[in-house]
N, C-alpha and C positions, 0 to 999 in steps of 0.2 A: 514564402517560407512556411514550412509546416509548423503546426502548433507544438509547443514544448510542454511536457508534463513533468511532474516531480514525484517524489516518493511521498505517499500519504500514509503517515504513521501516527497512531494514537490521536487521531482527530485533527491533525494539522499537516500541512505540506512542509517538508524539510528542505533546507537549503541544499541545492544540488548544483550550484553554479560552477564548481570546480570538478564536477564529476563527468567523465566521458559519457557520451550519449550514443544511442543507436536508433536507426530508423525502423519503424514497423510499417509493413505494407499490407494493403487490402489484398487478400489472395485472389479475389475475383477480377480486380482491375489492375493490380500492380501499383496503384497510386499510394503515395506515402500518407499514412494515417497521422503520424506524429513522430516527435523525437522523445525518447524516453531515457532517463538516466540509468546507467549500469549500477547495480548494487554491489557493495563490497561486504566483507564479513561484519563490519560494524553496523551497517544498515540492516542486514539480515538479523543480527542479534537484537537490535533495537525493535524491529518489527515483531520478532518472536516474543520478546518480553512484553510488548504492548498487547499482543494477541492473547498471551497467557493471562495477563492481568484482567483483560476484558472478559475472558471466559470465566475466570474465578469470580468476578463481580456478578456475572449472570447467574451463578449458582446460589448467590446470597439472597435472603429474603428481600423484598416481597416476591420477586419473580419465581423463586423456587416454591414458595408457599402457594402461589397462584396455580402453578402446574400440578401441585399435589391435590388441589381441591376439585 
């Protein structure tokens, strides 16, 4: 059985047990790489909020001050 992967959002894997999955294939061999959960609008919204927060945090000192020096 292929390895199953989940949604990695905001530093943690999210519960995707009830989410439909799809197979991803190696284009060179056709072999199944793994099973991946299909995202829904809530998953996308959660990922976008986490990405936006991480981006905003990256603009705050000290990272921003280090980039300016």
